[in-house]
Structures are given as structure tokens and as C-alpha cells.
All heavy atoms as TSV, in Angstrom:
chain	resi	resn	atom	element	x	y	z
A	1	MET	N	N	-20.521	118.903	-175.158
A	1	MET	CA	C	-20.767	119.132	-173.762
A	1	MET	C	C	-20.620	120.614	-173.467
A	1	MET	O	O	-19.927	121.316	-174.191
A	1	MET	CB	C	-19.846	118.263	-172.924
A	1	MET	CG	C	-18.402	118.694	-172.831
A	1	MET	SD	S	-17.445	117.665	-171.743
A	1	MET	CE	C	-17.854	118.337	-170.191
A	2	PRO	N	N	-21.255	121.114	-172.447
A	2	PRO	CA	C	-21.163	122.538	-172.123
A	2	PRO	C	C	-19.738	122.941	-171.732
A	2	PRO	O	O	-19.020	122.177	-171.103
A	2	PRO	CB	C	-22.096	122.694	-170.929
A	2	PRO	CG	C	-22.968	121.502	-170.945
A	2	PRO	CD	C	-22.189	120.407	-171.600
A	3	ASP	N	N	-19.361	124.138	-172.122
A	3	ASP	CA	C	-18.047	124.677	-171.779
A	3	ASP	C	C	-18.243	126.121	-171.330
A	3	ASP	O	O	-18.851	126.912	-172.057
A	3	ASP	CB	C	-17.124	124.617	-173.000
A	3	ASP	CG	C	-15.739	125.145	-172.708
A	3	ASP	OD1	O	-15.030	124.510	-171.911
A	3	ASP	OD2	O	-15.366	126.188	-173.278
A	4	PRO	N	N	-17.749	126.490	-170.158
A	4	PRO	CA	C	-17.985	127.845	-169.656
A	4	PRO	C	C	-17.340	128.938	-170.506
A	4	PRO	O	O	-17.860	130.037	-170.608
A	4	PRO	CB	C	-17.392	127.828	-168.249
A	4	PRO	CG	C	-16.462	126.668	-168.220
A	4	PRO	CD	C	-16.975	125.684	-169.227
A	5	ARG	N	N	-16.234	128.625	-171.163
A	5	ARG	CA	C	-15.525	129.642	-171.936
A	5	ARG	C	C	-16.045	129.750	-173.367
A	5	ARG	O	O	-16.271	130.841	-173.885
A	5	ARG	CB	C	-14.035	129.322	-171.948
A	5	ARG	CG	C	-13.177	130.425	-172.515
A	5	ARG	CD	C	-11.708	130.103	-172.369
A	5	ARG	NE	N	-11.373	128.878	-173.064
A	5	ARG	CZ	C	-10.670	128.817	-174.193
A	5	ARG	NH1	N	-10.199	129.909	-174.728
A	5	ARG	NH2	N	-10.421	127.677	-174.771
A	6	MET	N	N	-16.243	128.589	-174.029
A	6	MET	CA	C	-16.611	128.596	-175.442
A	6	MET	C	C	-18.094	128.306	-175.697
A	6	MET	O	O	-18.548	128.398	-176.826
A	6	MET	CB	C	-15.779	127.549	-176.197
A	6	MET	CG	C	-14.282	127.788	-176.108
A	6	MET	SD	S	-13.770	129.339	-176.846
A	6	MET	CE	C	-13.967	128.980	-178.560
A	7	GLY	N	N	-18.833	127.925	-174.667
A	7	GLY	CA	C	-20.240	127.602	-174.849
A	7	GLY	C	C	-20.450	126.108	-175.023
A	7	GLY	O	O	-21.274	125.506	-174.367
A	8	GLU	N	N	-19.682	125.498	-175.930
A	8	GLU	CA	C	-19.745	124.058	-176.161
A	8	GLU	C	C	-18.351	123.528	-176.430
A	8	GLU	O	O	-17.501	124.237	-176.950
A	8	GLU	CB	C	-20.596	123.723	-177.388
A	8	GLU	CG	C	-22.073	123.866	-177.203
A	8	GLU	CD	C	-22.822	123.406	-178.438
A	8	GLU	OE1	O	-22.314	123.509	-179.551
A	8	GLU	OE2	O	-23.943	122.928	-178.251
A	9	GLU	N	N	-18.147	122.279	-176.083
A	9	GLU	CA	C	-16.888	121.610	-176.373
A	9	GLU	C	C	-17.221	120.245	-176.959
A	9	GLU	O	O	-18.191	119.612	-176.558
A	9	GLU	CB	C	-16.056	121.458	-175.110
A	9	GLU	CG	C	-14.644	120.996	-175.356
A	9	GLU	CD	C	-13.846	121.918	-176.251
A	9	GLU	OE1	O	-13.359	122.934	-175.776
A	9	GLU	OE2	O	-13.727	121.618	-177.458
A	10	ILE	N	N	-16.412	119.812	-177.910
A	10	ILE	CA	C	-16.644	118.532	-178.565
A	10	ILE	C	C	-16.054	117.422	-177.714
A	10	ILE	O	O	-14.913	117.505	-177.265
A	10	ILE	CB	C	-16.029	118.519	-179.976
A	10	ILE	CG1	C	-16.685	119.600	-180.809
A	10	ILE	CG2	C	-16.191	117.154	-180.619
A	10	ILE	CD1	C	-16.033	119.825	-182.144
A	11	ALA	N	N	-16.853	116.376	-177.492
A	11	ALA	CA	C	-16.410	115.221	-176.719
A	11	ALA	C	C	-16.759	113.955	-177.491
A	11	ALA	O	O	-17.703	113.937	-178.270
A	11	ALA	CB	C	-17.088	115.206	-175.355
A	12	ALA	N	N	-15.979	112.906	-177.269
A	12	ALA	CA	C	-16.235	111.608	-177.899
A	12	ALA	C	C	-16.337	110.552	-176.814
A	12	ALA	O	O	-15.539	110.524	-175.887
A	12	ALA	CB	C	-15.106	111.250	-178.862
A	13	VAL	N	N	-17.348	109.702	-176.939
A	13	VAL	CA	C	-17.490	108.555	-176.056
A	13	VAL	C	C	-17.184	107.341	-176.917
A	13	VAL	O	O	-17.827	107.114	-177.944
A	13	VAL	CB	C	-18.901	108.477	-175.451
A	13	VAL	CG1	C	-19.034	107.257	-174.564
A	13	VAL	CG2	C	-19.212	109.743	-174.672
A	14	VAL	N	N	-16.184	106.560	-176.510
A	14	VAL	CA	C	-15.655	105.484	-177.340
A	14	VAL	C	C	-15.844	104.141	-176.652
A	14	VAL	O	O	-15.545	103.999	-175.466
A	14	VAL	CB	C	-14.150	105.717	-177.615
A	14	VAL	CG1	C	-13.568	104.608	-178.457
A	14	VAL	CG2	C	-13.931	107.076	-178.276
A	15	VAL	N	N	-16.335	103.160	-177.410
A	15	VAL	CA	C	-16.408	101.780	-176.949
A	15	VAL	C	C	-15.441	100.985	-177.820
A	15	VAL	O	O	-15.615	100.900	-179.035
A	15	VAL	CB	C	-17.836	101.210	-177.091
A	15	VAL	CG1	C	-17.866	99.750	-176.642
A	15	VAL	CG2	C	-18.820	102.047	-176.297
A	16	LEU	N	N	-14.412	100.440	-177.181
A	16	LEU	CA	C	-13.434	99.650	-177.918
A	16	LEU	C	C	-13.897	98.197	-178.014
A	16	LEU	O	O	-14.577	97.695	-177.119
A	16	LEU	CB	C	-12.074	99.693	-177.218
A	16	LEU	CG	C	-11.379	101.045	-177.167
A	16	LEU	CD1	C	-10.125	100.940	-176.310
A	16	LEU	CD2	C	-11.033	101.533	-178.551
A	17	LYS	N	N	-13.506	97.531	-179.085
A	17	LYS	CA	C	-13.738	96.102	-179.198
A	17	LYS	C	C	-12.934	95.417	-178.101
A	17	LYS	O	O	-11.944	95.973	-177.608
A	17	LYS	CB	C	-13.286	95.594	-180.569
A	17	LYS	CG	C	-14.131	96.116	-181.699
A	17	LYS	CD	C	-13.626	95.561	-183.015
A	17	LYS	CE	C	-14.467	96.072	-184.164
A	17	LYS	NZ	N	-14.020	95.539	-185.457
A	18	PRO	N	N	-13.311	94.186	-177.702
A	18	PRO	CA	C	-12.587	93.512	-176.618
A	18	PRO	C	C	-11.077	93.432	-176.860
A	18	PRO	O	O	-10.289	93.573	-175.923
A	18	PRO	CB	C	-13.205	92.120	-176.580
A	18	PRO	CG	C	-14.572	92.304	-177.127
A	18	PRO	CD	C	-14.457	93.397	-178.152
A	19	GLU	N	N	-10.672	93.220	-178.083
A	19	GLU	CA	C	-9.242	93.131	-178.382
A	19	GLU	C	C	-8.642	94.492	-178.736
A	19	GLU	O	O	-7.443	94.593	-178.989
A	19	GLU	CB	C	-8.990	92.131	-179.521
A	19	GLU	CG	C	-9.502	92.592	-180.877
A	19	GLU	CD	C	-10.998	92.380	-181.132
A	19	GLU	OE1	O	-11.718	91.891	-180.267
A	19	GLU	OE2	O	-11.439	92.738	-182.235
A	20	GLY	N	N	-9.451	95.528	-178.762
A	20	GLY	CA	C	-8.998	96.854	-179.171
A	20	GLY	C	C	-8.159	97.556	-178.118
A	20	GLY	O	O	-8.379	97.414	-176.919
A	21	ARG	N	N	-7.194	98.311	-178.587
A	21	ARG	CA	C	-6.336	99.107	-177.710
A	21	ARG	C	C	-6.163	100.484	-178.352
A	21	ARG	O	O	-5.790	100.583	-179.520
A	21	ARG	CB	C	-4.951	98.474	-177.543
A	21	ARG	CG	C	-4.954	97.081	-176.967
A	21	ARG	CD	C	-5.142	97.135	-175.447
A	21	ARG	NE	N	-5.091	95.807	-174.867
A	21	ARG	CZ	C	-6.175	95.127	-174.507
A	21	ARG	NH1	N	-7.366	95.622	-174.695
A	21	ARG	NH2	N	-6.062	93.941	-173.953
A	22	ALA	N	N	-6.419	101.515	-177.586
A	22	ALA	CA	C	-6.214	102.882	-178.068
A	22	ALA	C	C	-6.160	103.808	-176.870
A	22	ALA	O	O	-6.762	103.536	-175.835
A	22	ALA	CB	C	-7.329	103.311	-179.014
A	23	THR	N	N	-5.451	104.895	-177.030
A	23	THR	CA	C	-5.404	105.916	-175.984
A	23	THR	C	C	-6.241	107.108	-176.441
A	23	THR	O	O	-6.577	107.232	-177.625
A	23	THR	CB	C	-3.957	106.388	-175.736
A	23	THR	OG1	O	-3.485	107.046	-176.921
A	23	THR	CG2	C	-3.049	105.224	-175.371
A	24	ALA	N	N	-6.559	107.972	-175.505
A	24	ALA	CA	C	-7.317	109.174	-175.836
A	24	ALA	C	C	-6.554	110.015	-176.861
A	24	ALA	O	O	-7.142	110.558	-177.800
A	24	ALA	CB	C	-7.609	109.980	-174.586
A	25	GLU	N	N	-5.238	110.090	-176.697
A	25	GLU	CA	C	-4.411	110.867	-177.623
A	25	GLU	C	C	-4.460	110.281	-179.031
A	25	GLU	O	O	-4.542	111.008	-180.023
A	25	GLU	CB	C	-2.971	110.933	-177.114
A	25	GLU	CG	C	-2.105	111.903	-177.881
A	25	GLU	CD	C	-2.570	113.342	-177.767
A	25	GLU	OE1	O	-3.113	113.733	-176.723
A	25	GLU	OE2	O	-2.385	114.092	-178.738
A	26	GLU	N	N	-4.420	108.959	-179.154
A	26	GLU	CA	C	-4.503	108.311	-180.469
A	26	GLU	C	C	-5.849	108.584	-181.137
A	26	GLU	O	O	-5.904	108.840	-182.344
A	26	GLU	CB	C	-4.288	106.798	-180.334
A	26	GLU	CG	C	-2.874	106.424	-179.976
A	26	GLU	CD	C	-2.722	104.956	-179.639
A	26	GLU	OE1	O	-3.717	104.304	-179.246
A	26	GLU	OE2	O	-1.587	104.466	-179.772
A	27	ILE	N	N	-6.921	108.548	-180.353
A	27	ILE	CA	C	-8.258	108.846	-180.891
A	27	ILE	C	C	-8.300	110.286	-181.393
A	27	ILE	O	O	-8.752	110.564	-182.503
A	27	ILE	CB	C	-9.347	108.619	-179.829
A	27	ILE	CG1	C	-9.372	107.163	-179.365
A	27	ILE	CG2	C	-10.710	109.080	-180.332
A	27	ILE	CD1	C	-9.869	106.169	-180.362
A	28	ARG	N	N	-7.825	111.225	-180.569
A	28	ARG	CA	C	-7.817	112.646	-180.975
A	28	ARG	C	C	-7.002	112.858	-182.252
A	28	ARG	O	O	-7.432	113.544	-183.171
A	28	ARG	CB	C	-7.264	113.520	-179.850
A	28	ARG	CG	C	-8.264	113.859	-178.790
A	28	ARG	CD	C	-7.739	114.936	-177.857
A	28	ARG	NE	N	-6.737	114.420	-176.946
A	28	ARG	CZ	C	-6.999	113.897	-175.757
A	28	ARG	NH1	N	-8.230	113.830	-175.329
A	28	ARG	NH2	N	-6.032	113.451	-174.995
A	29	ASP	N	N	-5.809	112.257	-182.310
A	29	ASP	CA	C	-4.954	112.423	-183.485
A	29	ASP	C	C	-5.601	111.858	-184.740
A	29	ASP	O	O	-5.526	112.456	-185.814
A	29	ASP	CB	C	-3.598	111.754	-183.261
A	29	ASP	CG	C	-2.744	112.489	-182.244
A	29	ASP	OD1	O	-3.054	113.664	-181.939
A	29	ASP	OD2	O	-1.778	111.884	-181.753
A	30	HIS	N	N	-6.241	110.702	-184.616
A	30	HIS	CA	C	-6.901	110.090	-185.778
A	30	HIS	C	C	-8.036	110.977	-186.290
A	30	HIS	O	O	-8.126	111.245	-187.487
A	30	HIS	CB	C	-7.446	108.704	-185.425
A	30	HIS	CG	C	-8.256	108.099	-186.519
A	30	HIS	ND1	N	-7.690	107.583	-187.662
A	30	HIS	CD2	C	-9.597	107.958	-186.666
A	30	HIS	CE1	C	-8.652	107.141	-188.457
A	30	HIS	NE2	N	-9.813	107.363	-187.881
A	31	VAL	N	N	-8.890	111.433	-185.382
A	31	VAL	CA	C	-10.020	112.270	-185.794
A	31	VAL	C	C	-9.526	113.608	-186.337
A	31	VAL	O	O	-10.044	114.122	-187.325
A	31	VAL	CB	C	-11.014	112.477	-184.632
A	31	VAL	CG1	C	-12.129	113.422	-185.032
A	31	VAL	CG2	C	-11.592	111.137	-184.193
A	32	LYS	N	N	-8.514	114.167	-185.712
A	32	LYS	CA	C	-7.956	115.456	-186.147
A	32	LYS	C	C	-7.467	115.389	-187.593
A	32	LYS	O	O	-7.584	116.355	-188.350
A	32	LYS	CB	C	-6.807	115.844	-185.221
A	32	LYS	CG	C	-6.463	117.296	-185.227
A	32	LYS	CD	C	-5.380	117.526	-184.169
A	32	LYS	CE	C	-5.317	118.960	-183.772
A	32	LYS	NZ	N	-4.283	119.204	-182.761
A	33	ALA	N	N	-6.933	114.232	-187.995
A	33	ALA	CA	C	-6.454	114.058	-189.369
A	33	ALA	C	C	-7.606	113.921	-190.365
A	33	ALA	O	O	-7.412	114.127	-191.560
A	33	ALA	CB	C	-5.555	112.828	-189.454
A	34	GLN	N	N	-8.812	113.596	-189.878
A	34	GLN	CA	C	-9.952	113.339	-190.761
A	34	GLN	C	C	-10.917	114.526	-190.909
A	34	GLN	O	O	-11.645	114.598	-191.887
A	34	GLN	CB	C	-10.759	112.134	-190.244
A	34	GLN	CG	C	-9.943	110.876	-190.049
A	34	GLN	CD	C	-9.376	110.343	-191.348
A	34	GLN	OE1	O	-10.055	110.304	-192.359
A	34	GLN	NE2	N	-8.112	109.957	-191.327
A	35	VAL	N	N	-10.944	115.417	-189.920
A	35	VAL	CA	C	-11.926	116.506	-189.918
A	35	VAL	C	C	-11.227	117.862	-189.761
A	35	VAL	O	O	-10.025	117.928	-189.510
A	35	VAL	CB	C	-12.968	116.323	-188.782
A	35	VAL	CG1	C	-13.726	115.022	-188.949
A	35	VAL	CG2	C	-12.321	116.389	-187.425
A	36	ALA	N	N	-12.003	118.925	-189.864
A	36	ALA	CA	C	-11.469	120.274	-189.681
A	36	ALA	C	C	-10.932	120.441	-188.263
A	36	ALA	O	O	-11.398	119.785	-187.323
A	36	ALA	CB	C	-12.561	121.306	-189.946
A	37	ALA	N	N	-9.972	121.330	-188.080
A	37	ALA	CA	C	-9.274	121.503	-186.803
A	37	ALA	C	C	-10.213	121.823	-185.641
A	37	ALA	O	O	-9.968	121.398	-184.517
A	37	ALA	CB	C	-8.224	122.590	-186.935
A	38	TYR	N	N	-11.286	122.526	-185.887
A	38	TYR	CA	C	-12.182	122.897	-184.793
A	38	TYR	C	C	-13.183	121.794	-184.456
A	38	TYR	O	O	-13.926	121.908	-183.485
A	38	TYR	CB	C	-12.927	124.197	-185.113
A	38	TYR	CG	C	-13.881	124.097	-186.275
A	38	TYR	CD1	C	-15.213	123.772	-186.071
A	38	TYR	CD2	C	-13.450	124.323	-187.575
A	38	TYR	CE1	C	-16.095	123.684	-187.140
A	38	TYR	CE2	C	-14.320	124.232	-188.641
A	38	TYR	CZ	C	-15.638	123.911	-188.418
A	38	TYR	OH	O	-16.498	123.814	-189.470
A	39	LYS	N	N	-13.220	120.714	-185.212
A	39	LYS	CA	C	-14.214	119.656	-185.013
A	39	LYS	C	C	-13.712	118.443	-184.226
A	39	LYS	O	O	-14.505	117.594	-183.864
A	39	LYS	CB	C	-14.734	119.156	-186.361
A	39	LYS	CG	C	-15.575	120.158	-187.099
A	39	LYS	CD	C	-16.117	119.537	-188.358
A	39	LYS	CE	C	-16.996	120.501	-189.120
A	39	LYS	NZ	N	-17.551	119.880	-190.327
A	40	TYR	N	N	-12.417	118.337	-183.956
A	40	TYR	CA	C	-11.939	117.123	-183.280
A	40	TYR	C	C	-12.284	117.181	-181.782
A	40	TYR	O	O	-12.380	118.256	-181.200
A	40	TYR	CB	C	-10.439	116.911	-183.510
A	40	TYR	CG	C	-9.533	117.753	-182.647
A	40	TYR	CD1	C	-9.039	117.239	-181.450
A	40	TYR	CD2	C	-9.147	119.025	-183.023
A	40	TYR	CE1	C	-8.201	117.990	-180.650
A	40	TYR	CE2	C	-8.312	119.775	-182.230
A	40	TYR	CZ	C	-7.849	119.254	-181.045
A	40	TYR	OH	O	-7.024	120.003	-180.247
A	41	PRO	N	N	-12.478	116.023	-181.150
A	41	PRO	CA	C	-12.870	116.009	-179.735
A	41	PRO	C	C	-11.715	116.339	-178.811
A	41	PRO	O	O	-10.649	115.744	-178.900
A	41	PRO	CB	C	-13.348	114.572	-179.515
A	41	PRO	CG	C	-12.618	113.776	-180.533
A	41	PRO	CD	C	-12.441	114.679	-181.719
A	42	ARG	N	N	-11.934	117.295	-177.930
A	42	ARG	CA	C	-10.912	117.636	-176.938
A	42	ARG	C	C	-11.008	116.687	-175.750
A	42	ARG	O	O	-10.058	116.502	-175.016
A	42	ARG	CB	C	-11.113	119.068	-176.439
A	42	ARG	CG	C	-10.521	120.203	-177.266
A	42	ARG	CD	C	-10.632	120.054	-178.714
A	42	ARG	NE	N	-10.360	121.290	-179.453
A	42	ARG	CZ	C	-11.000	121.606	-180.548
A	42	ARG	NH1	N	-11.941	120.844	-181.032
A	42	ARG	NH2	N	-10.681	122.693	-181.201
A	43	ILE	N	N	-12.182	116.102	-175.558
A	43	ILE	CA	C	-12.418	115.183	-174.451
A	43	ILE	C	C	-12.776	113.818	-175.029
A	43	ILE	O	O	-13.640	113.717	-175.905
A	43	ILE	CB	C	-13.557	115.691	-173.560
A	43	ILE	CG1	C	-13.159	117.036	-172.956
A	43	ILE	CG2	C	-13.923	114.685	-172.485
A	43	ILE	CD1	C	-14.295	117.790	-172.341
A	44	VAL	N	N	-12.097	112.774	-174.569
A	44	VAL	CA	C	-12.374	111.411	-175.007
A	44	VAL	C	C	-12.648	110.574	-173.764
A	44	VAL	O	O	-11.844	110.550	-172.835
A	44	VAL	CB	C	-11.191	110.807	-175.794
A	44	VAL	CG1	C	-11.481	109.369	-176.179
A	44	VAL	CG2	C	-10.898	111.642	-177.032
A	45	LYS	N	N	-13.801	109.920	-173.740
A	45	LYS	CA	C	-14.173	109.067	-172.616
A	45	LYS	C	C	-14.352	107.642	-173.128
A	45	LYS	O	O	-15.058	107.419	-174.119
A	45	LYS	CB	C	-15.477	109.552	-171.993
A	45	LYS	CG	C	-15.968	108.678	-170.866
A	45	LYS	CD	C	-17.279	109.178	-170.315
A	45	LYS	CE	C	-17.779	108.261	-169.215
A	45	LYS	NZ	N	-19.067	108.712	-168.701
A	46	PHE	N	N	-13.720	106.691	-172.474
A	46	PHE	CA	C	-13.874	105.280	-172.820
A	46	PHE	C	C	-14.926	104.672	-171.901
A	46	PHE	O	O	-14.962	104.956	-170.715
A	46	PHE	CB	C	-12.542	104.536	-172.663
A	46	PHE	CG	C	-11.519	104.976	-173.662
A	46	PHE	CD1	C	-10.612	105.962	-173.346
A	46	PHE	CD2	C	-11.483	104.427	-174.924
A	46	PHE	CE1	C	-9.666	106.382	-174.269
A	46	PHE	CE2	C	-10.546	104.826	-175.850
A	46	PHE	CZ	C	-9.634	105.821	-175.528
A	47	THR	N	N	-15.786	103.847	-172.480
A	47	THR	CA	C	-16.834	103.187	-171.714
A	47	THR	C	C	-17.027	101.773	-172.238
A	47	THR	O	O	-16.584	101.457	-173.351
A	47	THR	CB	C	-18.150	103.998	-171.791
A	47	THR	OG1	O	-19.109	103.421	-170.919
A	47	THR	CG2	C	-18.700	104.057	-173.182
A	48	GLY	N	N	-17.674	100.940	-171.449
A	48	GLY	CA	C	-17.889	99.553	-171.842
A	48	GLY	C	C	-19.020	99.381	-172.834
A	48	GLY	O	O	-19.004	98.467	-173.662
A	49	ALA	N	N	-20.030	100.258	-172.766
A	49	ALA	CA	C	-21.186	100.159	-173.662
A	49	ALA	C	C	-21.899	101.505	-173.706
A	49	ALA	O	O	-21.825	102.291	-172.763
A	49	ALA	CB	C	-22.142	99.080	-173.176
A	50	LEU	N	N	-22.582	101.750	-174.793
A	50	LEU	CA	C	-23.380	102.964	-174.939
A	50	LEU	C	C	-24.835	102.645	-174.596
A	50	LEU	O	O	-25.307	101.541	-174.884
A	50	LEU	CB	C	-23.294	103.488	-176.371
A	50	LEU	CG	C	-21.918	103.982	-176.804
A	50	LEU	CD1	C	-21.914	104.290	-178.296
A	50	LEU	CD2	C	-21.528	105.221	-176.026
A	51	PRO	N	N	-25.541	103.609	-173.995
A	51	PRO	CA	C	-26.949	103.357	-173.678
A	51	PRO	C	C	-27.776	103.311	-174.958
A	51	PRO	O	O	-27.649	104.167	-175.820
A	51	PRO	CB	C	-27.340	104.555	-172.804
A	51	PRO	CG	C	-26.364	105.624	-173.171
A	51	PRO	CD	C	-25.103	104.927	-173.571
A	52	LYS	N	N	-28.606	102.257	-175.066
A	52	LYS	CA	C	-29.434	102.085	-176.263
A	52	LYS	C	C	-30.885	101.904	-175.868
A	52	LYS	O	O	-31.198	101.350	-174.825
A	52	LYS	CB	C	-28.956	100.891	-177.076
A	52	LYS	CG	C	-27.572	101.080	-177.643
A	52	LYS	CD	C	-27.166	99.918	-178.501
A	52	LYS	CE	C	-25.748	100.138	-179.038
A	52	LYS	NZ	N	-25.309	99.019	-179.853
A	53	GLY	N	N	-31.767	102.362	-176.753
A	53	GLY	CA	C	-33.200	102.201	-176.546
A	53	GLY	C	C	-33.670	100.850	-177.062
A	53	GLY	O	O	-32.881	100.031	-177.547
A	54	PRO	N	N	-34.966	100.618	-177.005
A	54	PRO	CA	C	-35.527	99.336	-177.444
A	54	PRO	C	C	-35.279	99.028	-178.924
A	54	PRO	O	O	-35.220	97.868	-179.319
A	54	PRO	CB	C	-37.020	99.468	-177.178
A	54	PRO	CG	C	-37.195	100.682	-176.354
A	54	PRO	CD	C	-35.949	101.496	-176.452
A	55	THR	N	N	-35.111	100.059	-179.735
A	55	THR	CA	C	-34.878	99.835	-181.160
A	55	THR	C	C	-33.396	99.730	-181.502
A	55	THR	O	O	-33.036	99.526	-182.653
A	55	THR	CB	C	-35.496	100.970	-182.002
A	55	THR	OG1	O	-34.874	102.202	-181.637
A	55	THR	CG2	C	-36.996	101.059	-181.796
A	56	GLY	N	N	-32.533	99.882	-180.493
A	56	GLY	CA	C	-31.101	99.774	-180.719
A	56	GLY	C	C	-30.414	101.091	-181.016
A	56	GLY	O	O	-29.196	101.128	-181.205
A	57	LYS	N	N	-31.167	102.187	-181.045
A	57	LYS	CA	C	-30.556	103.490	-181.284
A	57	LYS	C	C	-29.829	103.963	-180.023
A	57	LYS	O	O	-30.270	103.707	-178.910
A	57	LYS	CB	C	-31.623	104.523	-181.662
A	57	LYS	CG	C	-32.214	104.277	-183.037
A	57	LYS	CD	C	-33.294	105.274	-183.368
A	57	LYS	CE	C	-32.678	106.623	-183.620
A	57	LYS	NZ	N	-33.658	107.617	-184.080
A	58	ILE	N	N	-28.735	104.656	-180.210
A	58	ILE	CA	C	-27.969	105.189	-179.079
A	58	ILE	C	C	-28.736	106.365	-178.472
A	58	ILE	O	O	-29.162	107.274	-179.184
A	58	ILE	CB	C	-26.565	105.623	-179.531
A	58	ILE	CG1	C	-25.790	104.401	-180.015
A	58	ILE	CG2	C	-25.828	106.335	-178.406
A	58	ILE	CD1	C	-24.482	104.715	-180.678
A	59	LEU	N	N	-28.896	106.337	-177.156
A	59	LEU	CA	C	-29.598	107.401	-176.433
A	59	LEU	C	C	-28.596	108.458	-176.005
A	59	LEU	O	O	-28.000	108.379	-174.924
A	59	LEU	CB	C	-30.330	106.814	-175.223
A	59	LEU	CG	C	-31.367	105.740	-175.545
A	59	LEU	CD1	C	-31.911	105.138	-174.264
A	59	LEU	CD2	C	-32.477	106.309	-176.399
A	60	LYS	N	N	-28.383	109.450	-176.857
A	60	LYS	CA	C	-27.378	110.483	-176.598
A	60	LYS	C	C	-27.658	111.246	-175.310
A	60	LYS	O	O	-26.739	111.639	-174.608
A	60	LYS	CB	C	-27.317	111.460	-177.771
A	60	LYS	CG	C	-26.827	110.826	-179.045
A	60	LYS	CD	C	-26.850	111.835	-180.171
A	60	LYS	CE	C	-26.587	111.171	-181.495
A	60	LYS	NZ	N	-26.715	112.103	-182.602
A	61	ARG	N	N	-28.928	111.436	-174.985
A	61	ARG	CA	C	-29.266	112.203	-173.779
A	61	ARG	C	C	-28.857	111.478	-172.501
A	61	ARG	O	O	-28.732	112.092	-171.455
A	61	ARG	CB	C	-30.761	112.509	-173.762
A	61	ARG	CG	C	-31.634	111.286	-173.591
A	61	ARG	CD	C	-33.120	111.623	-173.596
A	61	ARG	NE	N	-33.912	110.426	-173.499
A	61	ARG	CZ	C	-34.297	109.664	-174.511
A	61	ARG	NH1	N	-33.953	110.019	-175.742
A	61	ARG	NH2	N	-35.014	108.584	-174.335
A	62	ASP	N	N	-28.637	110.164	-172.579
A	62	ASP	CA	C	-28.247	109.384	-171.409
A	62	ASP	C	C	-26.731	109.247	-171.249
A	62	ASP	O	O	-26.263	108.656	-170.283
A	62	ASP	CB	C	-28.866	107.983	-171.467
A	62	ASP	CG	C	-30.383	108.021	-171.283
A	62	ASP	OD1	O	-30.903	109.063	-170.833
A	62	ASP	OD2	O	-31.042	107.011	-171.581
A	63	ILE	N	N	-25.964	109.785	-172.180
A	63	ILE	CA	C	-24.506	109.742	-172.081
A	63	ILE	C	C	-24.067	110.886	-171.177
A	63	ILE	O	O	-24.405	112.042	-171.415
A	63	ILE	CB	C	-23.841	109.860	-173.465
A	63	ILE	CG1	C	-24.238	108.660	-174.340
A	63	ILE	CG2	C	-22.340	109.963	-173.331
A	63	ILE	CD1	C	-23.771	108.766	-175.773
A	64	VAL	N	N	-23.309	110.548	-170.148
A	64	VAL	CA	C	-22.861	111.560	-169.181
A	64	VAL	C	C	-21.346	111.699	-169.297
A	64	VAL	O	O	-20.609	110.723	-169.202
A	64	VAL	CB	C	-23.238	111.136	-167.744
A	64	VAL	CG1	C	-22.713	112.155	-166.750
A	64	VAL	CG2	C	-24.731	110.968	-167.623
A	65	ILE	N	N	-20.913	112.926	-169.524
A	65	ILE	CA	C	-19.483	113.232	-169.594
A	65	ILE	C	C	-19.211	114.324	-168.570
A	65	ILE	O	O	-19.883	115.347	-168.554
A	65	ILE	CB	C	-19.068	113.711	-171.002
A	65	ILE	CG1	C	-19.402	112.641	-172.029
A	65	ILE	CG2	C	-17.594	114.042	-171.040
A	65	ILE	CD1	C	-19.157	113.069	-173.446
A	66	THR	N	N	-18.209	114.100	-167.741
A	66	THR	CA	C	-17.854	115.085	-166.738
A	66	THR	C	C	-16.601	115.830	-167.164
A	66	THR	O	O	-15.816	115.311	-167.956
A	66	THR	CB	C	-17.613	114.408	-165.371
A	66	THR	OG1	O	-16.549	113.477	-165.520
A	66	THR	CG2	C	-18.856	113.690	-164.881
A	67	PRO	N	N	-16.368	117.020	-166.652
A	67	PRO	CA	C	-15.171	117.783	-167.017
A	67	PRO	C	C	-13.874	117.074	-166.671
A	67	PRO	O	O	-12.838	117.379	-167.237
A	67	PRO	CB	C	-15.315	119.075	-166.235
A	67	PRO	CG	C	-16.759	119.201	-165.934
A	67	PRO	CD	C	-17.275	117.790	-165.821
A	68	THR	N	N	-13.900	116.106	-165.759
A	68	THR	CA	C	-12.670	115.405	-165.380
A	68	THR	C	C	-12.282	114.332	-166.386
A	68	THR	O	O	-11.184	113.803	-166.326
A	68	THR	CB	C	-12.813	114.759	-163.995
A	68	THR	OG1	O	-13.930	113.844	-164.033
A	68	THR	CG2	C	-13.019	115.793	-162.932
A	69	ASP	N	N	-13.195	113.961	-167.313
A	69	ASP	CA	C	-12.850	112.981	-168.347
A	69	ASP	C	C	-11.819	113.599	-169.273
A	69	ASP	O	O	-11.839	114.779	-169.559
A	69	ASP	CB	C	-14.088	112.576	-169.154
A	69	ASP	CG	C	-15.086	111.785	-168.325
A	69	ASP	OD1	O	-14.644	111.033	-167.443
A	69	ASP	OD2	O	-16.293	111.950	-168.551
A	70	SER	N	N	-10.895	112.761	-169.758
A	70	SER	CA	C	-9.848	113.304	-170.625
A	70	SER	C	C	-10.248	113.063	-172.023
A	70	SER	O	O	-9.647	113.018	-172.963
A	70	SER	CB	C	-8.511	112.690	-170.282
A	70	SER	OG	O	-8.520	111.304	-170.503
């Protein structure tokens, strides 16, 4: 997502399974342990479903993240 200071900021949009439980901090910590320090998402947004096209591909351009999302 756009960032006024750095140009871009990494964000994650997460859909949990119905029985799934996780916090934004847990998601960040898990990803941080798996990737380089500059690649983990600073912003984590939980949603019920991701927008998909007719073929089932995720439509990234239709995902909206606002600066107020944590």
C-alpha cells in the first residue's frame, strides 16, 4: 500500500478459517520469523472473504486497505 514516508508499505489481508483465531501481532510475528526483516507486513487487515474473479483468482486491485487498519 502507498506510504508517504517510504513510498510503499507491506500489508497483509487475512481470511481466517471459521474456527481460526489469530491476532494481528501473531500474524506479524509468524511472518517475521519466516522472511527477511524488511518484508514482514506492518499492517494486517482481517476480512471475511477476498474478492475473486470468475476463474477464482484473487482480484488484488479490488482489495482496499486504509491507513487506519492495524
